[in-house]
C-alpha positions in Angstrom: -42.0 -47.9 10.1 -38.6 -48.6 11.5 -36.9 -51.7 12.7 -34.5 -52.1 15.7 -32.5 -55.2 16.5 -31.8 -56.0 20.2 -29.4 -58.6 21.5 -30.8 -60.4 24.5 -28.7 -62.7 26.6 -30.4 -65.3 28.8 -28.2 -66.8 31.5 -28.3 -68.8 34.7 -27.5 -72.2 36.1 -28.0 -75.3 34.0 -31.4 -76.9 34.1 -33.4 -73.8 35.3 -35.4 -73.8 32.1 -33.8 -71.1 29.9 -34.1 -73.1 26.6 -37.6 -74.3 27.5 -38.6 -70.7 28.1 -37.2 -69.6 24.7 -38.9 -72.5 22.9 -42.2 -71.8 24.5 -41.9 -68.1 23.5 -40.9 -68.9 20.0 -43.3 -71.8 19.3 -46.0 -71.6 21.9 -45.3 -75.3 22.7 -43.9 -76.8 25.9 -41.2 -79.4 25.3 -40.5 -81.4 28.5 -37.5 -83.2 27.0 -35.4 -80.2 26.0 -31.7 -81.1 25.8 -29.3 -79.0 27.9 -27.6 -76.3 25.9 -23.9 -77.0 25.1 -22.1 -73.6 25.0 -24.7 -71.3 23.5 -27.6 -71.2 21.0 -29.0 -68.4 19.1 -32.6 -67.6 18.2 -34.5 -64.8 16.5 -38.0 -63.5 17.2 -39.8 -60.4 15.8 -42.4 -58.4 17.6 -44.0 -55.0 17.3 -44.0 -52.2 19.9 -45.2 -48.7 19.3 -45.4 -49.3 15.5 -41.7 -50.3 15.6 -40.6 -53.8 14.4 -38.4 -55.2 17.1 -36.0 -58.1 16.2 -34.9 -60.0 19.3 -31.6 -61.9 18.9 -31.9 -64.3 21.8 -28.6 -65.8 22.9 -29.1 -68.8 25.2 -26.1 -69.5 27.3 -25.4 -73.0 28.6 -25.4 -72.8 32.4 -22.8 -75.5 33.2 -19.5 -74.3 34.8 -17.4 -75.6 31.9 -19.1 -73.0 29.6 -18.7 -69.9 31.9 -15.5 -68.9 30.2 -17.6 -68.0 27.1 -19.8 -65.5 29.0 -17.6 -62.4 28.5 -17.5 -62.7 24.8 -21.1 -63.8 24.6 -22.5 -60.6 26.3 -20.6 -58.1 24.2 -23.0 -55.7 22.6 -26.0 -57.0 24.6 -29.0 -54.6 24.8 -30.6 -56.6 27.6 -30.5 -59.7 29.7 -32.5 -62.3 31.6 -31.1 -64.0 34.6 -33.2 -67.1 35.1 -33.5 -69.3 38.2 -35.7 -72.2 39.1 -38.1 -71.4 42.0 -37.7 -75.0 43.2 -33.9 -74.8 43.5 -32.6 -72.2 45.9 -29.0 -72.7 44.8 -29.9 -71.5 41.3 -31.1 -68.2 42.9 -28.4 -67.6 45.5 -25.7 -67.8 42.8 -27.1 -64.8 41.0 -24.3 -62.5 42.1 -21.7 -64.8 40.5 -23.6 -64.7 37.2 -24.2 -61.0 37.3 -20.5 -60.3 38.1 -19.5 -62.5 35.2 -22.0 -60.6 33.0 -20.5 -57.2 34.1 -16.9 -58.3 34.2 -15.9 -57.2 30.7 -18.6 -54.6 30.3 -17.5 -51.3 28.7 -17.7 -48.9 31.7 -18.3 -46.0 29.4 -21.7 -47.5 28.4 -24.7 -47.7 30.6 -25.4 -51.3 31.8 -28.3 -52.9 29.9 -31.6 -53.8 31.6 -31.6 -57.2 33.1 -34.8 -59.0 34.3 -34.8 -61.5 37.2 -37.0 -64.4 36.0 -38.1 -67.2 38.3 -39.2 -70.2 36.2 -41.3 -73.3 36.9 -44.1 -71.6 38.9 -46.3 -74.5 37.9 -44.3 -76.3 40.6 -45.6 -74.0 43.4 -45.9 -76.9 45.9 -42.1 -77.4 45.6 -41.2 -73.7 45.8 -37.8 -73.0 47.5 -37.4 -69.3 46.6 -40.1 -67.1 48.0 -41.7 -64.6 45.6 -41.2 -61.8 48.2 -37.5 -62.6 48.6 -36.8 -62.6 44.8 -38.8 -59.3 44.4 -36.8 -57.7 47.3 -33.5 -58.8 45.7 -34.6 -57.4 42.4 -35.4 -54.1 44.0 -32.1 -53.9 45.9 -29.9 -54.6 42.9 -29.3 -53.1 39.5 -32.0 -55.4 38.0 -34.7 -53.8 35.8 -37.5 -56.0 37.1 -38.8 -59.3 38.3 -41.2 -61.8 36.7 -42.1 -65.4 37.5 -43.3 -67.6 34.7 -44.0 -71.2 33.7 -42.9 -72.5 30.3 -45.2 -75.5 31.0 -48.4 -73.6 31.3 -47.2 -70.5 29.3 -48.0 -68.2 32.2 -46.1 -64.9 31.8 -43.8 -66.2 29.1 -44.8 -63.5 26.6 -44.6 -60.9 29.4 -40.9 -61.8 30.1 -39.8 -60.9 26.6 -42.2 -58.1 26.0 -41.2 -56.4 29.3 -37.6 -56.6 28.4 -38.2 -55.4 24.9 -40.0 -52.4 26.3 -37.1 -51.6 28.7 -34.6 -51.9 25.8 -36.7 -49.7 23.6 -37.1 -47.1 26.3 -33.3 -47.0 26.7 -32.8 -46.9 23.0 -35.2 -43.9 22.6 -33.3 -42.0 25.3 -30.0 -42.5 23.5 -31.2 -41.7 20.0 
């Protein structure tokens, strides 16, 4: 049985729930009082796909403007990414192009761009929704994004699916190359 390590970068505006999503995925526990990430944090999670051990190195990027200068060096060598927004804050969604352009800015043009999922968080706050599901799905389909998922770190809905879907996309790309 083989093992493959994938670098996953999760990025988006501050306060959208990136760290909470990662913590829920790693521990299965929702922590409401998660502190905002300063700069970046790094996590590791193992999973199995097609009898292959996959090691996800999850790089959690702080979404505040003062940390954006770190993004180009942070994404080097990334195999996949998650752009996350808060479904209750339209501004966190509409700024996606700025984040994606930052992500692509220093990308080696000789290499195919990695799969990036569009992830809408906080679907447990449906009554406060500002970003329509259909609009986000349409944007995902019209851009270079590899897919779209909405999730809730609070309830756990679709949390595993976010990371497993991205792992499958990265594995598919890896298998084509090797």
